[in-house]
C-alpha angles and dihedrals in degrees: 000000000000124000116267117257120241110262093020120183108259117226142181126206119206123183131142090220105079093202092054091047092050093046094053092044089052092050091052090055087074091063109077091193091064128069118190103216098177145359130209141185106217144027096260090056090048093054091048094048092049092052095044102039102028094211122195092228135029124193108199132185112226099220112054132142119260097007125017126219095264090047089057091058094046094047094050091047090052089053092050093245116156107240129223119231100283131202125192116223115195147142091234126078098193095085097058096099092052090046093057090044084062088052095249116182090226146339116228126191122219129278086048114227113224094220090051090048090052090056090052093050093047090051090050092048091051094047093048091050091050090049090054094044115122120258113282091240088074091062102033094054094237115141115256118237113262112256116251116245112264115261115254094193133049133195118231121189113213134151090002090301133109113230126189117216134176111264089229088063092060107107098184144332127216135185127216127168089352094304121117118215119199119205113197132173096271105018148025129212148121129304127226090223116103099210139026088236092059091047093049093048090058094052136070106282091205091059104035120059129189098222094168137010089258101038139065115184137193104237091210091058098055107119102181141002108224120199111233134182125310095013092304129127144215126211119227106211130214096245127116092265094045087230116207114221124192120237112219118235089246091058096042092091092055089048091054091048093046096053100023093242 
């Protein structure tokens, strides 16, 4: 096995057949640009792993008990969770049309061919690079739009009333099923923003940090950094419930730099 490359693409493999799961994980070991961070055996596990670990890639069996691979994608979309690049891996070819309707990265037939798998990984690597590419204005010479001043006030809807709070009093925001909840020092309620991205873009980027696809936190309201499994961390926030928020693997490096871990 070759050493893993720095900045490897993280991946999960989920299949209810342990042998198939092990075989694909073993094949992926020959690709230094890919790191398998977790495996699972059913769709419910897949959905949980995607939300907790935020992998770059997900390899999902189509037929699984409880929730099938396509059901995983539909459920996470309904919840407003940003999906990784996902590939369906199955012994059946009749689901390919539906898979690509769901915007799957690829559709692999078992037993997985290594050359075909290499094409999938290369496609994923290229698409992730394009996603991270700088804005075209930097290369075309056009002037970027000036950034709007960060908002100092936020609206929170609670008990059928609209409250205005200082942005600095926001402890964290989270999204579930497309609904954003704001937790401030003295109240909790819903936001009028539709996405976490929109909310973050309106706030001070030096103060508010997107630690996870589903969470935006106020750096000044982090109470404790809690070691979690596989060298990952959770943040215990300074709210009344001392909420613990997962830090995605992608953001772990910034966490270490921020607090000199």
